[in-house]
C-alpha positions as a LaTeX table, in Angstrom:
\begin{tabular}{lrrr}
\hline
Residue & $x$ (\AA) & $y$ (\AA) & $z$ (\AA) \\
\hline
Met1 & 89.77 & 16.64 & $-64.64$ \\
Ser2 & 88.24 & 18.26 & $-61.53$ \\
Ser3 & 89.72 & 21.64 & $-62.52$ \\
Ser4 & 87.56 & 21.50 & $-65.65$ \\
Leu5 & 84.38 & 21.31 & $-63.60$ \\
Ala6 & 82.66 & 24.70 & $-63.56$ \\
Val7 & 79.32 & 26.46 & $-63.74$ \\
Gly8 & 77.85 & 26.02 & $-67.22$ \\
Lys9 & 79.53 & 22.71 & $-67.99$ \\
Val10 & 77.38 & 19.77 & $-69.04$ \\
Leu11 & 77.66 & 16.25 & $-67.67$ \\
Thr12 & 76.50 & 13.46 & $-69.96$ \\
Ala13 & 76.10 & 10.04 & $-68.35$ \\
Gln14 & 78.23 & 7.26 & $-69.77$ \\
Pro15 & 76.03 & 4.71 & $-71.60$ \\
Phe16 & 76.39 & 1.96 & $-69.00$ \\
Met17 & 75.57 & 4.03 & $-65.93$ \\
Leu18 & 73.26 & 1.88 & $-63.82$ \\
Asp19 & 71.89 & 4.50 & $-61.40$ \\
Lys20 & 68.26 & 4.89 & $-62.51$ \\
Asn21 & 68.28 & 8.57 & $-61.51$ \\
Phe22 & 71.08 & 9.35 & $-63.93$ \\
Lys23 & 70.84 & 6.74 & $-66.69$ \\
Arg24 & 71.26 & 8.59 & $-70.02$ \\
Ser25 & 71.02 & 11.90 & $-68.20$ \\
Val26 & 72.36 & 15.25 & $-69.31$ \\
Ile27 & 73.01 & 17.64 & $-66.42$ \\
Met28 & 73.93 & 21.31 & $-66.57$ \\
Ile29 & 76.05 & 22.45 & $-63.63$ \\
Thr30 & 74.60 & 25.63 & $-62.12$ \\
Asp31 & 76.82 & 25.93 & $-59.05$ \\
His32 & 80.30 & 24.56 & $-58.41$ \\
Asp33 & 82.78 & 25.25 & $-55.65$ \\
Ser34 & 85.52 & 22.83 & $-54.66$ \\
Asp35 & 84.86 & 23.64 & $-50.98$ \\
Asp36 & 81.05 & 23.48 & $-51.07$ \\
Gly37 & 80.28 & 20.94 & $-53.80$ \\
Ser38 & 78.20 & 21.13 & $-56.97$ \\
Ile39 & 74.58 & 21.58 & $-58.02$ \\
Gly40 & 73.06 & 20.81 & $-61.40$ \\
Phe41 & 69.79 & 19.91 & $-63.09$ \\
Ile42 & 68.92 & 16.94 & $-65.31$ \\
Leu43 & 67.73 & 18.48 & $-68.57$ \\
Asn44 & 66.16 & 15.46 & $-70.22$ \\
Lys45 & 63.86 & 13.69 & $-67.71$ \\
Arg46 & 60.41 & 15.11 & $-68.22$ \\
Phe47 & 57.40 & 14.51 & $-65.96$ \\
Asn48 & 53.92 & 14.20 & $-67.43$ \\
Met49 & 52.66 & 17.32 & $-65.70$ \\
Asn50 & 52.54 & 21.03 & $-66.23$ \\
Ile51 & 53.93 & 23.60 & $-63.74$ \\
Ser52 & 50.45 & 25.17 & $-63.40$ \\
Glu53 & 49.12 & 21.77 & $-62.29$ \\
Leu54 & 51.90 & 21.35 & $-59.75$ \\
Ile55 & 51.74 & 24.72 & $-57.99$ \\
Ser56 & 48.36 & 25.91 & $-56.82$ \\
Gly57 & 47.66 & 29.51 & $-57.87$ \\
Phe58 & 50.61 & 29.65 & $-60.25$ \\
Pro59 & 49.97 & 31.77 & $-63.37$ \\
Glu60 & 48.67 & 29.77 & $-66.34$ \\
Ile61 & 51.56 & 28.75 & $-68.59$ \\
Asp62 & 51.87 & 25.56 & $-70.59$ \\
Val63 & 55.33 & 24.49 & $-69.41$ \\
Pro64 & 56.28 & 20.92 & $-68.44$ \\
Val65 & 58.20 & 20.00 & $-65.32$ \\
Tyr66 & 61.45 & 18.02 & $-65.33$ \\
Phe67 & 63.12 & 15.79 & $-62.74$ \\
Gly68 & 66.13 & 17.89 & $-61.77$ \\
Gly69 & 67.63 & 15.19 & $-59.60$ \\
Pro70 & 67.11 & 13.10 & $-56.50$ \\
Val71 & 68.00 & 15.81 & $-53.94$ \\
Ala72 & 65.26 & 17.90 & $-52.29$ \\
Thr73 & 62.45 & 16.60 & $-54.48$ \\
Asp74 & 60.04 & 18.80 & $-52.55$ \\
Thr75 & 61.55 & 21.93 & $-54.16$ \\
Ile76 & 60.98 & 23.67 & $-57.50$ \\
His77 & 63.78 & 25.34 & $-59.47$ \\
Tyr78 & 63.89 & 27.05 & $-62.84$ \\
Met79 & 66.28 & 27.89 & $-65.63$ \\
His80 & 65.37 & 30.60 & $-68.10$ \\
Asn81 & 66.69 & 32.89 & $-70.83$ \\
Val82 & 65.31 & 36.16 & $-69.41$ \\
Gly83 & 68.04 & 36.80 & $-66.84$ \\
Glu84 & 68.12 & 40.52 & $-67.52$ \\
Met85 & 64.41 & 40.79 & $-66.61$ \\
Leu86 & 64.43 & 38.55 & $-63.54$ \\
Asp87 & 66.17 & 40.04 & $-60.51$ \\
Glu88 & 68.49 & 37.81 & $-58.48$ \\
Ser89 & 68.96 & 35.24 & $-61.25$ \\
Arg90 & 72.45 & 33.85 & $-61.89$ \\
Gln91 & 73.87 & 33.42 & $-65.37$ \\
Val92 & 74.98 & 29.85 & $-66.05$ \\
Val93 & 76.05 & 30.21 & $-69.70$ \\
Glu94 & 75.15 & 32.76 & $-72.33$ \\
Gly95 & 71.40 & 32.59 & $-72.78$ \\
Val96 & 70.76 & 30.50 & $-69.63$ \\
Ser97 & 70.13 & 31.81 & $-66.12$ \\
Trp98 & 69.13 & 30.00 & $-62.96$ \\
Gly99 & 66.61 & 31.07 & $-60.34$ \\
Gly100 & 65.62 & 34.61 & $-59.55$ \\
Asp101 & 62.86 & 36.50 & $-57.78$ \\
Tyr102 & 59.87 & 34.13 & $-57.66$ \\
Glu103 & 57.22 & 36.84 & $-57.28$ \\
Lys104 & 58.64 & 38.76 & $-60.21$ \\
Leu105 & 58.68 & 35.55 & $-62.25$ \\
Lys106 & 54.96 & 35.10 & $-61.61$ \\
Phe107 & 54.38 & 38.75 & $-62.63$ \\
Leu108 & 56.35 & 38.26 & $-65.86$ \\
Ile109 & 54.36 & 35.12 & $-66.68$ \\
Glu110 & 51.01 & 36.78 & $-65.92$ \\
Asn111 & 51.94 & 39.65 & $-68.25$ \\
Lys112 & 53.12 & 37.27 & $-71.01$ \\
Leu113 & 56.71 & 38.54 & $-70.78$ \\
Val114 & 57.88 & 35.00 & $-70.05$ \\
Gln115 & 56.59 & 32.45 & $-72.55$ \\
Pro116 & 56.93 & 28.63 & $-72.52$ \\
His117 & 60.07 & 28.78 & $-74.71$ \\
Asn118 & 61.79 & 31.02 & $-72.12$ \\
Ile119 & 61.74 & 28.75 & $-69.08$ \\
Lys120 & 62.23 & 25.20 & $-67.81$ \\
Phe121 & 61.07 & 24.01 & $-64.35$ \\
Phe122 & 62.64 & 21.24 & $-62.25$ \\
Ile123 & 61.56 & 19.20 & $-59.26$ \\
Gly124 & 64.59 & 18.62 & $-57.07$ \\
Tyr125 & 68.21 & 18.90 & $-58.14$ \\
Ser126 & 71.39 & 16.89 & $-58.54$ \\
Gly127 & 73.96 & 17.60 & $-55.87$ \\
Trp128 & 77.46 & 16.48 & $-54.99$ \\
Ser129 & 79.45 & 17.03 & $-51.81$ \\
Pro130 & 82.97 & 18.52 & $-52.08$ \\
Gly131 & 85.16 & 16.23 & $-54.19$ \\
Gln132 & 82.37 & 13.77 & $-55.01$ \\
Leu133 & 81.82 & 14.91 & $-58.59$ \\
Ala134 & 85.57 & 15.05 & $-59.24$ \\
Asp135 & 85.78 & 11.44 & $-58.03$ \\
Glu136 & 82.92 & 10.42 & $-60.34$ \\
Met137 & 84.75 & 12.10 & $-63.23$ \\
Lys138 & 87.91 & 10.10 & $-62.43$ \\
Glu139 & 85.83 & 6.91 & $-62.39$ \\
Gly140 & 84.54 & 7.74 & $-65.88$ \\
Ser141 & 80.88 & 8.13 & $-64.93$ \\
Trp142 & 80.42 & 11.35 & $-66.88$ \\
Val143 & 81.48 & 12.97 & $-70.15$ \\
Leu144 & 82.17 & 16.67 & $-69.56$ \\
Ser145 & 81.44 & 19.24 & $-72.24$ \\
Glu146 & 80.63 & 22.91 & $-72.72$ \\
Gly147 & 77.10 & 23.99 & $-71.95$ \\
His148 & 74.90 & 25.73 & $-74.49$ \\
Ala149 & 71.45 & 27.34 & $-74.34$ \\
Asn150 & 70.24 & 24.91 & $-77.03$ \\
Tyr151 & 70.72 & 22.03 & $-74.59$ \\
Val152 & 68.24 & 23.67 & $-72.22$ \\
Phe153 & 65.70 & 25.22 & $-74.59$ \\
Lys154 & 65.93 & 23.80 & $-78.12$ \\
Ile155 & 66.92 & 20.13 & $-78.34$ \\
Lys156 & 64.16 & 17.66 & $-77.51$ \\
Glu157 & 64.79 & 15.75 & $-74.30$ \\
Asp158 & 64.62 & 12.39 & $-76.13$ \\
Asp159 & 67.52 & 13.48 & $-78.37$ \\
Leu160 & 69.64 & 15.40 & $-75.86$ \\
Trp161 & 71.86 & 12.57 & $-74.56$ \\
Lys162 & 72.75 & 11.53 & $-78.11$ \\
Glu163 & 73.27 & 15.13 & $-79.30$ \\
Thr164 & 75.64 & 16.09 & $-76.47$ \\
Leu165 & 77.84 & 13.10 & $-77.28$ \\
Ile166 & 77.75 & 13.72 & $-81.03$ \\
Asn167 & 78.68 & 17.37 & $-80.42$ \\
Lys168 & 81.64 & 16.21 & $-78.32$ \\
Gly169 & 83.01 & 14.45 & $-81.43$ \\
Asn170 & 85.57 & 11.67 & $-81.86$ \\
Asn171 & 84.69 & 8.39 & $-80.12$ \\
Tyr172 & 81.83 & 10.08 & $-78.29$ \\
Ser173 & 79.92 & 10.37 & $-81.56$ \\
Ile174 & 79.99 & 6.58 & $-81.83$ \\
Ile175 & 78.89 & 6.18 & $-78.20$ \\
Gly176 & 76.00 & 8.56 & $-78.84$ \\
Gln177 & 74.71 & 6.24 & $-81.56$ \\
Met178 & 74.41 & 3.28 & $-79.16$ \\
Pro179 & 70.80 & 2.17 & $-78.64$ \\
Glu180 & 69.56 & 2.17 & $-75.06$ \\
Ala181 & 68.61 & $-1.51$ & $-75.08$ \\
Asn182 & 71.78 & $-3.60$ & $-74.77$ \\
Asn183 & 70.26 & $-6.41$ & $-76.79$ \\
Leu184 & 70.16 & $-4.08$ & $-79.82$ \\
Asn185 & 73.96 & $-3.62$ & $-79.87$ \\
\hline
\end{tabular}
């Protein structure tokens, strides 16, 4: 299973994961190396704040901030679909890039070349040391699937966990229909 882990893959938490950071989380892997570990961002845990409220002097743009994960929660990261315009960004999957030149990003926002539908901001990230994520996969903590730009930019965060499982098909479609409250099963 560890050989399937790669940049652009999506991790969907199994329904009975107890870790509050990752319960019903959907994470896109943005960096993976068996010698260095893995980095990803939780796509469906939204904060009730806007990026312009979080960063003083940031260009005005009505974009929410998401909890990327419990590592380095004093950092801001971004995924976007304007990779060709933003120097130093890294393509994750078709239509999704990660990071890039921060000053140029601010310029693009100021000049309305990056709109709210083009970008997603994260506080912190999800990280795994070498072999840790592979071990979690063996334990059955995550369902691994192909990443897609719709998971980042189109599907509402409240529906994302369910949709990734339904898109996986087979028994996962049934799991995706499970209500969050155990007493409703």
